[in-house]
All heavy atoms as TSV, in Angstrom:
chain	resi	resn	atom	element	x	y	z
A	1	MET	N	N	-60.959	27.286	56.572
A	1	MET	CA	C	-61.064	27.081	55.144
A	1	MET	C	C	-60.537	28.329	54.441
A	1	MET	O	O	-60.928	29.439	54.752
A	1	MET	CB	C	-62.520	26.842	54.750
A	1	MET	CG	C	-62.671	26.603	53.269
A	1	MET	SD	S	-64.375	26.372	52.698
A	1	MET	CE	C	-64.838	24.925	53.585
A	2	GLU	N	N	-59.635	28.107	53.507
A	2	GLU	CA	C	-59.065	29.216	52.735
A	2	GLU	C	C	-59.939	29.533	51.533
A	2	GLU	O	O	-60.189	30.698	51.229
A	2	GLU	CB	C	-57.651	28.847	52.291
A	2	GLU	CG	C	-56.969	29.932	51.481
A	2	GLU	CD	C	-55.577	29.525	51.046
A	2	GLU	OE1	O	-54.838	28.925	51.866
A	2	GLU	OE2	O	-55.226	29.781	49.897
A	3	SER	N	N	-60.391	28.491	50.825
A	3	SER	CA	C	-61.223	28.741	49.649
A	3	SER	C	C	-62.055	27.512	49.299
A	3	SER	O	O	-61.723	26.391	49.663
A	3	SER	CB	C	-60.361	29.135	48.448
A	3	SER	OG	O	-59.566	28.035	48.037
A	4	LEU	N	N	-63.157	27.777	48.583
A	4	LEU	CA	C	-64.008	26.737	48.025
A	4	LEU	C	C	-64.421	27.222	46.644
A	4	LEU	O	O	-65.079	28.251	46.521
A	4	LEU	CB	C	-65.244	26.492	48.889
A	4	LEU	CG	C	-66.298	25.550	48.302
A	4	LEU	CD1	C	-65.736	24.149	48.110
A	4	LEU	CD2	C	-67.523	25.509	49.192
A	5	THR	N	N	-63.985	26.514	45.608
A	5	THR	CA	C	-64.322	26.906	44.241
A	5	THR	C	C	-65.054	25.770	43.546
A	5	THR	O	O	-64.827	24.602	43.847
A	5	THR	CB	C	-63.058	27.265	43.431
A	5	THR	OG1	O	-62.165	26.154	43.459
A	5	THR	CG2	C	-62.362	28.486	43.999
A	6	CYS	N	N	-65.939	26.140	42.626
A	6	CYS	CA	C	-66.721	25.151	41.897
A	6	CYS	C	C	-66.495	25.316	40.403
A	6	CYS	O	O	-66.344	26.435	39.914
A	6	CYS	CB	C	-68.203	25.321	42.190
A	6	CYS	SG	S	-68.626	25.020	43.903
A	7	GLU	N	N	-66.464	24.204	39.694
A	7	GLU	CA	C	-66.384	24.220	38.240
A	7	GLU	C	C	-67.774	23.909	37.702
A	7	GLU	O	O	-68.396	22.939	38.113
A	7	GLU	CB	C	-65.392	23.171	37.746
A	7	GLU	CG	C	-63.977	23.423	38.202
A	7	GLU	CD	C	-63.045	22.285	37.849
A	7	GLU	OE1	O	-63.295	21.581	36.849
A	7	GLU	OE2	O	-62.067	22.099	38.584
A	8	VAL	N	N	-68.243	24.750	36.790
A	8	VAL	CA	C	-69.582	24.562	36.232
A	8	VAL	C	C	-69.489	24.225	34.750
A	8	VAL	O	O	-68.496	24.517	34.090
A	8	VAL	CB	C	-70.464	25.813	36.440
A	8	VAL	CG1	C	-70.670	26.087	37.919
A	8	VAL	CG2	C	-69.858	27.025	35.759
A	9	VAL	N	N	-70.556	23.624	34.224
A	9	VAL	CA	C	-70.621	23.296	32.802
A	9	VAL	C	C	-70.940	24.579	32.042
A	9	VAL	O	O	-71.967	25.210	32.300
A	9	VAL	CB	C	-71.710	22.230	32.538
A	9	VAL	CG1	C	-71.849	21.971	31.053
A	9	VAL	CG2	C	-71.408	20.954	33.295
A	10	PRO	N	N	-70.072	25.000	31.122
A	10	PRO	CA	C	-70.333	26.235	30.385
A	10	PRO	C	C	-71.583	26.110	29.521
A	10	PRO	O	O	-71.793	25.100	28.863
A	10	PRO	CB	C	-69.088	26.427	29.505
A	10	PRO	CG	C	-68.129	25.355	29.871
A	10	PRO	CD	C	-68.835	24.370	30.737
A	11	GLY	N	N	-72.415	27.130	29.569
A	11	GLY	CA	C	-73.598	27.164	28.722
A	11	GLY	C	C	-74.759	26.323	29.212
A	11	GLY	O	O	-75.813	26.281	28.579
A	12	ALA	N	N	-74.609	25.652	30.329
A	12	ALA	CA	C	-75.699	24.822	30.853
A	12	ALA	C	C	-76.751	25.715	31.500
A	12	ALA	O	O	-76.443	26.781	32.019
A	12	ALA	CB	C	-75.173	23.823	31.869
A	13	GLU	N	N	-77.988	25.256	31.478
A	13	GLU	CA	C	-79.068	26.003	32.111
A	13	GLU	C	C	-78.900	25.912	33.620
A	13	GLU	O	O	-78.854	24.827	34.195
A	13	GLU	CB	C	-80.413	25.424	31.695
A	13	GLU	CG	C	-81.591	26.254	32.151
A	13	GLU	CD	C	-82.898	25.723	31.594
A	13	GLU	OE1	O	-82.943	25.383	30.398
A	13	GLU	OE2	O	-83.845	25.637	32.372
A	14	GLY	N	N	-78.779	27.047	34.285
A	14	GLY	CA	C	-78.485	27.048	35.718
A	14	GLY	C	C	-77.018	26.754	35.936
A	14	GLY	O	O	-76.229	26.677	35.005
A	15	ASN	N	N	-76.627	26.613	37.169
A	15	ASN	CA	C	-75.239	26.289	37.495
A	15	ASN	C	C	-75.119	24.790	37.715
A	15	ASN	O	O	-75.439	24.282	38.780
A	15	ASN	CB	C	-74.777	27.035	38.754
A	15	ASN	CG	C	-74.539	28.501	38.490
A	15	ASN	OD1	O	-74.197	28.879	37.376
A	15	ASN	ND2	N	-74.733	29.323	39.490
A	16	VAL	N	N	-74.657	24.077	36.701
A	16	VAL	CA	C	-74.455	22.637	36.798
A	16	VAL	C	C	-73.014	22.417	37.247
A	16	VAL	O	O	-72.078	22.512	36.461
A	16	VAL	CB	C	-74.744	21.938	35.455
A	16	VAL	CG1	C	-74.530	20.442	35.579
A	16	VAL	CG2	C	-76.155	22.247	34.981
A	17	VAL	N	N	-72.841	22.143	38.528
A	17	VAL	CA	C	-71.510	21.996	39.124
A	17	VAL	C	C	-70.997	20.585	38.866
A	17	VAL	O	O	-71.695	19.610	39.111
A	17	VAL	CB	C	-71.555	22.293	40.636
A	17	VAL	CG1	C	-70.190	22.067	41.259
A	17	VAL	CG2	C	-72.039	23.710	40.883
A	18	VAL	N	N	-69.775	20.483	38.337
A	18	VAL	CA	C	-69.195	19.169	38.043
A	18	VAL	C	C	-68.062	18.797	38.993
A	18	VAL	O	O	-67.732	17.627	39.118
A	18	VAL	CB	C	-68.699	19.084	36.581
A	18	VAL	CG1	C	-69.864	19.155	35.628
A	18	VAL	CG2	C	-67.680	20.157	36.277
A	19	ALA	N	N	-67.456	19.788	39.644
A	19	ALA	CA	C	-66.379	19.507	40.594
A	19	ALA	C	C	-66.229	20.686	41.539
A	19	ALA	O	O	-66.594	21.804	41.213
A	19	ALA	CB	C	-65.064	19.253	39.871
A	20	ALA	N	N	-65.677	20.406	42.718
A	20	ALA	CA	C	-65.391	21.461	43.692
A	20	ALA	C	C	-64.004	21.227	44.253
A	20	ALA	O	O	-63.542	20.090	44.362
A	20	ALA	CB	C	-66.428	21.454	44.813
A	21	THR	N	N	-63.323	22.323	44.578
A	21	THR	CA	C	-61.995	22.261	45.165
A	21	THR	C	C	-61.995	23.084	46.447
A	21	THR	O	O	-62.426	24.229	46.450
A	21	THR	CB	C	-60.929	22.815	44.198
A	21	THR	OG1	O	-60.991	22.069	42.981
A	21	THR	CG2	C	-59.534	22.705	44.789
A	22	THR	N	N	-61.514	22.476	47.518
A	22	THR	CA	C	-61.436	23.143	48.814
A	22	THR	C	C	-59.977	23.208	49.236
A	22	THR	O	O	-59.249	22.236	49.095
A	22	THR	CB	C	-62.229	22.352	49.878
A	22	THR	OG1	O	-63.561	22.185	49.421
A	22	THR	CG2	C	-62.232	23.066	51.205
A	23	VAL	N	N	-59.578	24.362	49.747
A	23	VAL	CA	C	-58.242	24.529	50.321
A	23	VAL	C	C	-58.436	24.882	51.787
A	23	VAL	O	O	-59.152	25.833	52.108
A	23	VAL	CB	C	-57.443	25.625	49.595
A	23	VAL	CG1	C	-56.063	25.800	50.230
A	23	VAL	CG2	C	-57.306	25.305	48.116
A	24	VAL	N	N	-57.839	24.094	52.670
A	24	VAL	CA	C	-57.967	24.313	54.116
A	24	VAL	C	C	-56.605	24.244	54.781
A	24	VAL	O	O	-55.677	23.628	54.257
A	24	VAL	CB	C	-58.902	23.270	54.771
A	24	VAL	CG1	C	-60.307	23.369	54.248
A	24	VAL	CG2	C	-58.366	21.868	54.594
A	25	PHE	N	N	-56.489	24.908	55.919
A	25	PHE	CA	C	-55.323	24.734	56.786
A	25	PHE	C	C	-55.748	23.791	57.893
A	25	PHE	O	O	-56.745	24.021	58.573
A	25	PHE	CB	C	-54.863	26.074	57.364
A	25	PHE	CG	C	-54.123	26.905	56.363
A	25	PHE	CD1	C	-54.762	27.912	55.681
A	25	PHE	CD2	C	-52.785	26.667	56.095
A	25	PHE	CE1	C	-54.095	28.680	54.748
A	25	PHE	CE2	C	-52.105	27.415	55.163
A	25	PHE	CZ	C	-52.755	28.430	54.484
A	26	PHE	N	N	-55.016	22.683	58.053
A	26	PHE	CA	C	-55.367	21.671	59.039
A	26	PHE	C	C	-54.101	21.155	59.678
A	26	PHE	O	O	-53.185	20.704	58.981
A	26	PHE	CB	C	-56.139	20.536	58.362
A	26	PHE	CG	C	-56.621	19.476	59.296
A	26	PHE	CD1	C	-57.695	19.715	60.134
A	26	PHE	CD2	C	-56.004	18.241	59.342
A	26	PHE	CE1	C	-58.146	18.736	61.012
A	26	PHE	CE2	C	-56.453	17.255	60.208
A	26	PHE	CZ	C	-57.522	17.500	61.046
A	27	ARG	N	N	-54.033	21.250	60.995
A	27	ARG	CA	C	-52.860	20.795	61.741
A	27	ARG	C	C	-51.560	21.388	61.198
A	27	ARG	O	O	-50.556	20.708	61.039
A	27	ARG	CB	C	-52.784	19.272	61.759
A	27	ARG	CG	C	-53.937	18.625	62.482
A	27	ARG	CD	C	-53.820	17.132	62.496
A	27	ARG	NE	N	-54.937	16.545	63.237
A	27	ARG	CZ	C	-55.221	15.271	63.229
A	27	ARG	NH1	N	-54.493	14.406	62.541
A	27	ARG	NH2	N	-56.252	14.817	63.907
A	28	GLY	N	N	-51.630	22.672	60.865
A	28	GLY	CA	C	-50.451	23.378	60.392
A	28	GLY	C	C	-50.075	23.107	58.944
A	28	GLY	O	O	-49.031	23.541	58.486
A	29	ARG	N	N	-50.893	22.396	58.212
A	29	ARG	CA	C	-50.614	22.077	56.810
A	29	ARG	C	C	-51.675	22.681	55.909
A	29	ARG	O	O	-52.835	22.775	56.283
A	29	ARG	CB	C	-50.607	20.557	56.592
A	29	ARG	CG	C	-49.592	19.772	57.392
A	29	ARG	CD	C	-48.152	20.143	57.099
A	29	ARG	NE	N	-47.807	20.092	55.714
A	29	ARG	CZ	C	-47.253	19.056	55.100
A	29	ARG	NH1	N	-46.973	17.976	55.773
A	29	ARG	NH2	N	-46.970	19.109	53.827
A	30	ARG	N	N	-51.314	23.058	54.713
A	30	ARG	CA	C	-52.255	23.534	53.701
A	30	ARG	C	C	-52.657	22.309	52.877
A	30	ARG	O	O	-51.814	21.661	52.260
A	30	ARG	CB	C	-51.607	24.579	52.812
A	30	ARG	CG	C	-52.536	25.192	51.807
A	30	ARG	CD	C	-51.826	26.370	51.111
A	30	ARG	NE	N	-52.729	27.053	50.232
A	30	ARG	CZ	C	-52.776	26.881	48.916
A	30	ARG	NH1	N	-51.927	26.043	48.340
A	30	ARG	NH2	N	-53.632	27.539	48.184
A	31	CYS	N	N	-53.963	21.996	52.868
A	31	CYS	CA	C	-54.455	20.802	52.196
A	31	CYS	C	C	-55.410	21.184	51.068
A	31	CYS	O	O	-56.230	22.093	51.222
A	31	CYS	CB	C	-55.190	19.903	53.175
A	31	CYS	SG	S	-54.180	19.411	54.583
A	32	VAL	N	N	-55.296	20.492	49.954
A	32	VAL	CA	C	-56.148	20.735	48.792
A	32	VAL	C	C	-56.974	19.477	48.530
A	32	VAL	O	O	-56.419	18.390	48.384
A	32	VAL	CB	C	-55.297	21.083	47.552
A	32	VAL	CG1	C	-56.186	21.335	46.350
A	32	VAL	CG2	C	-54.418	22.292	47.831
A	33	PHE	N	N	-58.294	19.639	48.462
A	33	PHE	CA	C	-59.213	18.523	48.240
A	33	PHE	C	C	-60.078	18.850	47.035
A	33	PHE	O	O	-60.745	19.873	46.991
A	33	PHE	CB	C	-60.087	18.307	49.476
A	33	PHE	CG	C	-61.128	17.233	49.323
A	33	PHE	CD1	C	-60.761	15.902	49.245
A	33	PHE	CD2	C	-62.468	17.552	49.268
A	33	PHE	CE1	C	-61.719	14.894	49.116
A	33	PHE	CE2	C	-63.433	16.562	49.145
A	33	PHE	CZ	C	-63.062	15.243	49.064
A	34	ARG	N	N	-60.049	17.992	46.008
A	34	ARG	CA	C	-60.868	18.183	44.807
A	34	ARG	C	C	-61.690	16.924	44.588
A	34	ARG	O	O	-61.178	15.819	44.662
A	34	ARG	CB	C	-59.999	18.437	43.581
A	34	ARG	CG	C	-60.807	18.735	42.334
A	34	ARG	CD	C	-59.888	19.101	41.166
A	34	ARG	NE	N	-60.641	19.581	40.041
A	34	ARG	CZ	C	-61.318	18.816	39.187
A	34	ARG	NH1	N	-61.311	17.503	39.344
A	34	ARG	NH2	N	-61.977	19.324	38.186
A	35	ARG	N	N	-62.981	17.126	44.333
A	35	ARG	CA	C	-63.865	15.978	44.158
A	35	ARG	C	C	-64.963	16.316	43.166
A	35	ARG	O	O	-65.466	17.433	43.131
A	35	ARG	CB	C	-64.487	15.589	45.488
A	35	ARG	CG	C	-65.316	14.321	45.414
A	35	ARG	CD	C	-65.728	13.901	46.816
A	35	ARG	NE	N	-66.478	12.669	46.784
A	35	ARG	CZ	C	-65.971	11.458	46.830
A	35	ARG	NH1	N	-64.672	11.297	46.881
A	35	ARG	NH2	N	-66.734	10.391	46.804
A	36	GLY	N	N	-65.325	15.321	42.363
A	36	GLY	CA	C	-66.456	15.484	41.455
A	36	GLY	C	C	-67.752	15.617	42.231
A	36	GLY	O	O	-67.879	15.113	43.345
A	37	ILE	N	N	-68.712	16.309	41.655
A	37	ILE	CA	C	-70.012	16.523	42.283
A	37	ILE	C	C	-71.030	15.626	41.602
A	37	ILE	O	O	-71.019	15.459	40.390
A	37	ILE	CB	C	-70.428	18.005	42.154
A	37	ILE	CG1	C	-69.390	18.908	42.819
A	37	ILE	CG2	C	-71.802	18.246	42.747
A	37	ILE	CD1	C	-69.229	18.718	44.297
A	38	TRP	N	N	-71.929	15.076	42.391
A	38	TRP	CA	C	-72.948	14.168	41.860
A	38	TRP	C	C	-73.891	14.910	40.932
A	38	TRP	O	O	-73.961	16.130	40.947
A	38	TRP	CB	C	-73.698	13.525	43.013
A	38	TRP	CG	C	-72.867	12.498	43.688
A	38	TRP	CD1	C	-72.882	11.163	43.452
A	38	TRP	CD2	C	-71.870	12.706	44.671
A	38	TRP	NE1	N	-71.959	10.530	44.245
A	38	TRP	CE2	C	-71.322	11.455	45.000
A	38	TRP	CE3	C	-71.373	13.833	45.318
A	38	TRP	CZ2	C	-70.321	11.298	45.936
A	38	TRP	CZ3	C	-70.370	13.679	46.250
A	38	TRP	CH2	C	-69.854	12.427	46.551
A	39	PRO	N	N	-74.669	14.223	40.140
A	39	PRO	CA	C	-75.583	14.883	39.193
A	39	PRO	C	C	-76.507	15.876	39.888
A	39	PRO	O	O	-76.846	15.710	41.046
A	39	PRO	CB	C	-76.405	13.725	38.613
A	39	PRO	CG	C	-75.597	12.509	38.859
A	39	PRO	CD	C	-74.787	12.775	40.106
A	40	PRO	N	N	-76.909	16.911	39.166
A	40	PRO	CA	C	-77.745	17.950	39.766
A	40	PRO	C	C	-79.110	17.437	40.225
A	40	PRO	O	O	-79.811	18.128	40.941
A	40	PRO	CB	C	-77.914	18.981	38.653
A	40	PRO	CG	C	-77.121	18.528	37.507
A	40	PRO	CD	C	-76.536	17.192	37.811
A	41	SER	N	N	-79.490	16.229	39.844
A	41	SER	CA	C	-80.781	15.706	40.266
A	41	SER	C	C	-80.808	15.390	41.762
A	41	SER	O	O	-81.877	15.326	42.366
A	41	SER	CB	C	-81.138	14.452	39.463
A	41	SER	OG	O	-80.153	13.454	39.666
A	42	HIS	N	N	-79.627	15.189	42.383
A	42	HIS	CA	C	-79.581	14.969	43.827
A	42	HIS	C	C	-79.796	16.310	44.529
A	42	HIS	O	O	-79.346	17.345	44.044
A	42	HIS	CB	C	-78.244	14.390	44.258
A	42	HIS	CG	C	-78.002	12.993	43.790
A	42	HIS	ND1	N	-78.981	12.133	43.414
A	42	HIS	CD2	C	-76.845	12.308	43.646
A	42	HIS	CE1	C	-78.461	10.978	43.060
A	42	HIS	NE2	N	-77.158	11.062	43.183
A	43	PRO	N	N	-80.437	16.318	45.674
A	43	PRO	CA	C	-80.623	17.580	46.414
A	43	PRO	C	C	-79.281	18.205	46.785
A	43	PRO	O	O	-78.336	17.494	47.134
A	43	PRO	CB	C	-81.387	17.156	47.664
A	43	PRO	CG	C	-81.979	15.824	47.330
A	43	PRO	CD	C	-81.061	15.186	46.325
A	44	ALA	N	N	-79.208	19.521	46.719
A	44	ALA	CA	C	-77.957	20.229	47.018
A	44	ALA	C	C	-77.473	19.932	48.427
A	44	ALA	O	O	-76.272	19.772	48.651
A	44	ALA	CB	C	-78.148	21.727	46.819
A	45	ALA	N	N	-78.392	19.847	49.375
A	45	ALA	CA	C	-77.986	19.573	50.756
A	45	ALA	C	C	-77.315	18.204	50.875
A	45	ALA	O	O	-76.348	18.029	51.623
A	45	ALA	CB	C	-79.198	19.656	51.686
A	46	THR	N	N	-77.799	17.233	50.119
A	46	THR	CA	C	-77.202	15.888	50.137
A	46	THR	C	C	-75.813	15.919	49.533
A	46	THR	O	O	-74.864	15.345	50.083
A	46	THR	CB	C	-78.093	14.891	49.373
A	46	THR	OG1	O	-79.378	14.870	49.982
A	46	THR	CG2	C	-77.492	13.502	49.373
A	47	ARG	N	N	-75.650	16.582	48.395
A	47	ARG	CA	C	-74.326	16.686	47.770
A	47	ARG	C	C	-73.336	17.370	48.695
A	47	ARG	O	O	-72.199	16.936	48.835
A	47	ARG	CB	C	-74.430	17.444	46.442
A	47	ARG	CG	C	-75.180	16.695	45.368
A	47	ARG	CD	C	-75.006	17.344	44.013
A	47	ARG	NE	N	-75.191	18.783	44.060
A	47	ARG	CZ	C	-76.176	19.437	43.455
A	47	ARG	NH1	N	-77.086	18.790	42.785
A	47	ARG	NH2	N	-76.243	20.751	43.533
A	48	ALA	N	N	-73.771	18.461	49.328
A	48	ALA	CA	C	-72.890	19.209	50.228
A	48	ALA	C	C	-72.496	18.359	51.435
A	48	ALA	O	O	-71.338	18.366	51.861
A	48	ALA	CB	C	-73.559	20.497	50.685
A	49	ALA	N	N	-73.444	17.616	51.979
A	49	ALA	CA	C	-73.152	16.773	53.151
A	49	ALA	C	C	-72.159	15.671	52.806
A	49	ALA	O	O	-71.236	15.385	53.585
A	49	ALA	CB	C	-74.441	16.171	53.700
A	50	ILE	N	N	-72.325	15.048	51.651
A	50	ILE	CA	C	-71.395	13.994	51.239
A	50	ILE	C	C	-70.006	14.574	50.992
A	50	ILE	O	O	-68.998	14.018	51.430
A	50	ILE	CB	C	-71.922	13.251	49.994
A	50	ILE	CG1	C	-73.181	12.468	50.352
A	50	ILE	CG2	C	-70.858	12.329	49.410
A	50	ILE	CD1	C	-73.904	11.874	49.164
A	51	TYR	N	N	-69.935	15.719	50.310
A	51	TYR	CA	C	-68.654	16.376	50.047
A	51	TYR	C	C	-67.948	16.700	51.363
A	51	TYR	O	O	-66.769	16.399	51.546
A	51	TYR	CB	C	-68.884	17.652	49.235
A	51	TYR	CG	C	-67.617	18.366	48.845
A	51	TYR	CD1	C	-66.930	18.006	47.688
A	51	TYR	CD2	C	-67.101	19.396	49.616
A	51	TYR	CE1	C	-65.760	18.660	47.318
A	51	TYR	CE2	C	-65.935	20.053	49.258
A	51	TYR	CZ	C	-65.275	19.683	48.114
A	51	TYR	OH	O	-64.123	20.334	47.757
A	52	ALA	N	N	-68.680	17.286	52.322
A	52	ALA	CA	C	-68.091	17.657	53.610
A	52	ALA	C	C	-67.645	16.425	54.392
A	52	ALA	O	O	-66.580	16.436	55.016
A	52	ALA	CB	C	-69.096	18.467	54.424
A	53	SER	N	N	-68.419	15.343	54.332
A	53	SER	CA	C	-68.058	14.112	55.047
A	53	SER	C	C	-66.784	13.495	54.488
A	53	SER	O	O	-65.906	13.051	55.238
A	53	SER	CB	C	-69.194	13.080	54.961
A	53	SER	OG	O	-70.324	13.555	55.615
A	54	VAL	N	N	-66.667	13.468	53.170
A	54	VAL	CA	C	-65.466	12.895	52.548
A	54	VAL	C	C	-64.251	13.767	52.846
A	54	VAL	O	O	-63.166	13.261	53.147
A	54	VAL	CB	C	-65.673	12.699	51.028
A	54	VAL	CG1	C	-64.384	12.249	50.369
A	54	VAL	CG2	C	-66.775	11.692	50.773
A	55	LEU	N	N	-64.417	15.101	52.785
A	55	LEU	CA	C	-63.313	16.002	53.113
A	55	LEU	C	C	-62.858	15.770	54.552
A	55	LEU	O	O	-61.657	15.645	54.824
A	55	LEU	CB	C	-63.735	17.460	52.930
A	55	LEU	CG	C	-62.750	18.519	53.430
A	55	LEU	CD1	C	-61.391	18.373	52.756
A	55	LEU	CD2	C	-63.317	19.910	53.223
A	56	GLU	N	N	-63.793	15.679	55.484
A	56	GLU	CA	C	-63.443	15.432	56.884
A	56	GLU	C	C	-62.703	14.109	57.051
A	56	GLU	O	O	-61.684	14.035	57.744
A	56	GLU	CB	C	-64.706	15.436	57.734
A	56	GLU	CG	C	-64.436	15.218	59.206
A	56	GLU	CD	C	-65.703	15.204	60.033
A	56	GLU	OE1	O	-66.780	14.891	59.498
A	56	GLU	OE2	O	-65.597	15.499	61.230
A	57	GLU	N	N	-63.175	13.068	56.385
A	57	GLU	CA	C	-62.521	11.757	56.467
A	57	GLU	C	C	-61.099	11.827	55.926
A	57	GLU	O	O	-60.165	11.293	56.520
A	57	GLU	CB	C	-63.343	10.719	55.697
A	57	GLU	CG	C	-62.790	9.307	55.780
A	57	GLU	CD	C	-61.826	8.955	54.665
A	57	GLU	OE1	O	-61.953	9.519	53.562
A	57	GLU	OE2	O	-60.928	8.131	54.890
A	58	ARG	N	N	-60.918	12.516	54.811
A	58	ARG	CA	C	-59.567	12.643	54.235
A	58	ARG	C	C	-58.647	13.420	55.160
A	58	ARG	O	O	-57.476	13.069	55.332
A	58	ARG	CB	C	-59.634	13.320	52.859
A	58	ARG	CG	C	-60.359	12.513	51.805
A	58	ARG	CD	C	-59.446	11.449	51.196
A	58	ARG	NE	N	-60.164	10.617	50.274
A	58	ARG	CZ	C	-60.239	10.812	48.952
A	58	ARG	NH1	N	-59.644	11.837	48.405
A	58	ARG	NH2	N	-60.913	9.976	48.199
A	59	LEU	N	N	-59.158	14.501	55.743
A	59	LEU	CA	C	-58.322	15.290	56.644
A	59	LEU	C	C	-57.895	14.473	57.865
A	59	LEU	O	O	-56.750	14.568	58.318
A	59	LEU	CB	C	-59.070	16.542	57.111
A	59	LEU	CG	C	-59.196	17.665	56.091
A	59	LEU	CD1	C	-60.143	18.731	56.601
A	59	LEU	CD2	C	-57.841	18.269	55.762
A	60	MET	N	N	-58.793	13.680	58.389
A	60	MET	CA	C	-58.499	12.931	59.604
A	60	MET	C	C	-57.615	11.708	59.350
A	60	MET	O	O	-56.985	11.195	60.273
A	60	MET	CB	C	-59.800	12.486	60.283
A	60	MET	CG	C	-60.689	13.644	60.710
A	60	MET	SD	S	-59.879	14.846	61.770
A	60	MET	CE	C	-59.839	13.956	63.296
A	61	THR	N	N	-57.544	11.234	58.102
A	61	THR	CA	C	-56.804	9.995	57.850
A	61	THR	C	C	-55.659	10.118	56.849
A	61	THR	O	O	-54.820	9.229	56.807
A	61	THR	CB	C	-57.754	8.891	57.343
A	61	THR	OG1	O	-58.352	9.308	56.116
A	61	THR	CG2	C	-58.831	8.577	58.361
A	62	HIS	N	N	-55.595	11.168	56.045
A	62	HIS	CA	C	-54.603	11.217	54.971
A	62	HIS	C	C	-53.494	12.256	55.138
A	62	HIS	O	O	-52.565	12.260	54.370
A	62	HIS	CB	C	-55.277	11.467	53.620
A	62	HIS	CG	C	-56.018	10.275	53.118
A	62	HIS	ND1	N	-57.228	9.884	53.629
A	62	HIS	CD2	C	-55.721	9.379	52.160
A	62	HIS	CE1	C	-57.660	8.813	53.002
A	62	HIS	NE2	N	-56.761	8.472	52.109
A	63	VAL	N	N	-53.608	13.173	56.090
A	63	VAL	CA	C	-52.578	14.205	56.222
A	63	VAL	C	C	-51.418	13.644	57.028
A	63	VAL	O	O	-51.558	13.315	58.194
A	63	VAL	CB	C	-53.136	15.464	56.919
A	63	VAL	CG1	C	-52.026	16.493	57.092
A	63	VAL	CG2	C	-54.267	16.053	56.105
A	64	LEU	N	N	-50.275	13.509	56.373
A	64	LEU	CA	C	-49.076	13.005	57.027
A	64	LEU	C	C	-48.010	14.085	56.995
A	64	LEU	O	O	-47.697	14.614	55.930
A	64	LEU	CB	C	-48.558	11.749	56.320
A	64	LEU	CG	C	-49.542	10.583	56.239
A	64	LEU	CD1	C	-48.971	9.470	55.378
A	64	LEU	CD2	C	-49.856	10.066	57.625
A	65	PRO	N	N	-47.440	14.450	58.132
A	65	PRO	CA	C	-46.406	15.482	58.137
A	65	PRO	C	C	-45.134	15.001	57.441
A	65	PRO	O	O	-44.768	13.836	57.538
A	65	PRO	CB	C	-46.153	15.731	59.625
A	65	PRO	CG	C	-46.618	14.494	60.302
A	65	PRO	CD	C	-47.700	13.910	59.442
A	66	ARG	N	N	-44.549	15.903	56.712
A	66	ARG	CA	C	-43.259	15.612	56.070
A	66	ARG	C	C	-42.178	16.314	56.865
A	66	ARG	O	O	-42.282	17.498	57.147
A	66	ARG	CB	C	-43.251	16.130	54.633
A	66	ARG	CG	C	-44.288	15.468	53.764
A	66	ARG	CD	C	-44.204	16.056	52.378
A	66	ARG	NE	N	-45.354	15.648	51.611
A	66	ARG	CZ	C	-45.748	16.232	50.518
A	66	ARG	NH1	N	-45.107	17.279	50.050
A	66	ARG	NH2	N	-46.802	15.799	49.869
A	67	LEU	N	N	-41.140	15.619	57.221
A	67	LEU	CA	C	-40.075	16.203	58.017
A	67	LEU	C	C	-39.419	17.356	57.273
A	67	LEU	O	O	-38.999	17.206	56.132
A	67	LEU	CB	C	-39.035	15.140	58.380
A	67	LEU	CG	C	-39.521	14.050	59.324
A	67	LEU	CD1	C	-38.426	12.996	59.499
A	67	LEU	CD2	C	-39.904	14.631	60.671
A	68	GLY	N	N	-39.371	18.510	57.901
A	68	GLY	CA	C	-38.693	19.669	57.337
A	68	GLY	C	C	-39.419	20.313	56.175
A	68	GLY	O	O	-38.875	21.196	55.539
A	69	ASP	N	N	-40.648	19.919	55.877
A	69	ASP	CA	C	-41.367	20.495	54.739
A	69	ASP	C	C	-42.793	20.854	55.167
A	69	ASP	O	O	-43.750	20.194	54.815
A	69	ASP	CB	C	-41.404	19.489	53.580
A	69	ASP	CG	C	-42.015	20.091	52.329
A	69	ASP	OD1	O	-42.137	21.328	52.254
A	69	ASP	OD2	O	-42.369	19.312	51.425
A	70	ASP	N	N	-42.908	21.925	55.939
A	70	ASP	CA	C	-44.212	22.313	56.488
A	70	ASP	C	C	-44.994	23.238	55.572
A	70	ASP	O	O	-46.147	23.532	55.838
A	70	ASP	CB	C	-44.037	22.986	57.840
A	70	ASP	CG	C	-43.508	22.014	58.867
A	70	ASP	OD1	O	-43.727	20.805	58.711
A	70	ASP	OD2	O	-42.861	22.482	59.807
A	71	ALA	N	N	-44.407	23.728	54.481
A	71	ALA	CA	C	-45.068	24.728	53.656
A	71	ALA	C	C	-45.742	24.152	52.402
A	71	ALA	O	O	-46.580	24.789	51.806
A	71	ALA	CB	C	-44.070	25.796	53.222
A	72	SER	N	N	-45.386	22.953	52.000
A	72	SER	CA	C	-45.946	22.421	50.750
A	72	SER	C	C	-47.366	21.920	50.959
A	72	SER	O	O	-47.682	21.343	51.994
A	72	SER	CB	C	-45.067	21.296	50.214
A	72	SER	OG	O	-45.041	20.238	51.140
A	73	PRO	N	N	-48.276	22.163	49.988
A	73	PRO	CA	C	-49.646	21.692	50.144
A	73	PRO	C	C	-49.731	20.164	50.047
A	73	PRO	O	O	-48.921	19.536	49.376
A	73	PRO	CB	C	-50.378	22.345	48.977
A	73	PRO	CG	C	-49.340	22.751	48.018
A	73	PRO	CD	C	-48.064	22.895	48.756
A	74	VAL	N	N	-50.699	19.607	50.713
A	74	VAL	CA	C	-50.946	18.172	50.682
A	74	VAL	C	C	-52.189	17.942	49.846
A	74	VAL	O	O	-53.248	18.487	50.132
A	74	VAL	CB	C	-51.171	17.615	52.104
A	74	VAL	CG1	C	-51.543	16.139	52.041
A	74	VAL	CG2	C	-49.941	17.829	52.958
A	75	ASP	N	N	-52.074	17.174	48.763
A	75	ASP	CA	C	-53.248	16.819	47.963
A	75	ASP	C	C	-53.978	15.684	48.653
A	75	ASP	O	O	-53.394	14.654	48.945
A	75	ASP	CB	C	-52.847	16.384	46.546
A	75	ASP	CG	C	-52.405	17.550	45.694
A	75	ASP	OD1	O	-52.989	18.641	45.844
A	75	ASP	OD2	O	-51.491	17.374	44.894
A	76	LEU	N	N	-55.250	15.914	48.902
A	76	LEU	CA	C	-56.049	14.874	49.542
A	76	LEU	C	C	-56.724	14.096	48.460
A	76	LEU	O	O	-57.685	13.595	48.432
A	76	LEU	CB	C	-57.057	15.494	50.517
A	76	LEU	CG	C	-56.429	16.270	51.667
A	76	LEU	CD1	C	-57.515	16.955	52.490
A	76	LEU	CD2	C	-55.628	15.356	52.565
């Protein structure tokens, strides 16, 4: 994993995360995955598990190599 960044609601009490973006290197490709985060009422562990499961599913099924273009990021 290269990075994991979160977008929060400005001025909200606590850190109300609305989206997260992950950049990973997978099978020689740089992949970018961005997904909305469920409401803060859900437990953090549940949100994290769902986010990680969807990222894993996308990596295993959506990364397609492009001939001669190994450097461009793949949006998942």
